[in-house]
Structures are given as C-alpha cells and as structure tokens.
C-alpha positions, 0 to 999 in steps of 0.5 A: 364807846367813843374816842373823841381825841387822842393827841400827842401835840406841841399845842397847849392843852385846855382841860375844859376843852377835853371835858366838853369833848366827852360830854354825853347826854347819858353821862352823869359824871365827867372826870378830868385829870390834868397833869401839871408841870410842878416847880420841884422834884425830889427836893430839887427846884425845877425850872422847865421840862421838855418832853420828847415823843417817839414817832409812834407815840400818837398811835400808842395813845390812840390804842390806850384810849380805845382800850378804855373806851371799849369798857361798856360803862364809858361813853367817851374818852379824850386824852392829850399829852404835850411834847416840847418845852413846857414851863412851870404850870403848863398842862402836860397831860389831860385825860377826860372820861364820861360815864353814867356814874361817878365811880365808873368815871373815876375808875376809867380816868384813873386807868387811862392815866395809869396806862398812859404813864406806863406805856406812852413812849415819851421821855421827860428832860427836867432842867433844874434851877442849879443848871443840871438836868436829867432825862426820865423814861416815862414808859 
C-alpha cells in the first residue's frame, strides 16, 4: 500500500529505523531483513566491500518497492541499499515490510529481497585479505 522509503545511499543503514518506518496499527507482523557484510566468501577472507550503483539504481529500487507495496496484504515497505566502501559487519541492505499476518510479511519481505538482488543495478567489489579483489555484478 505504501512505500515509506526506498533509498540507495552512502549513509549507514539502521535496521530498527526501517522497522519503525513500516509500523502500522493494523500490522500484526513486521519482518525486517538485514544483509550484513561478512568476513569471508567461498573460503576466502574478505577485508572490505565496495558497492557501486548505476545512476538509475534509486529509481529501480523505488519501482521494486512499489511492486511489493501493491500487494493488498502489504501495509508498508521500506528498503535501503548502501553504496561506497563498507566494513565487515556493516549493513549493506535493509528491507522491512508490515502486514496483518506473519506468513504474508515473511513472503513479502522475501520477494522484496530477491527482486532487489536480481534487478538492482549495483555492483560489488570484494577486497580479500591477500590483497586480491573481484567485482561481482549483483543484478
């Protein structure tokens, strides 16, 4: 029903803020997903990540959020993705959804995250502890 926030930003993402943003008096469930920068990938130690977004990334994220919000079971959607250099433990993606029931909320949040991972034009550069790096095309 409502997209409260859909941002591609360099600012840190606070999951509790996104949960508060989707609060609704009719919601019996708020589901929040937080994608966090981990210290390894495929057996290699990761030192940091850098996300680079296409200029249309914000518009694409808004479109994805609106599609999820169009589900009549969804009360509100808030989603943010970081760009720039992130450290281990930083939040890279936060997605929150409110619905009347938990099953609907879990499913809507899962769809939101999967669509972001599939369609958002953001690329990830992983810097490994051994000094090597690799770029990963996220969409």
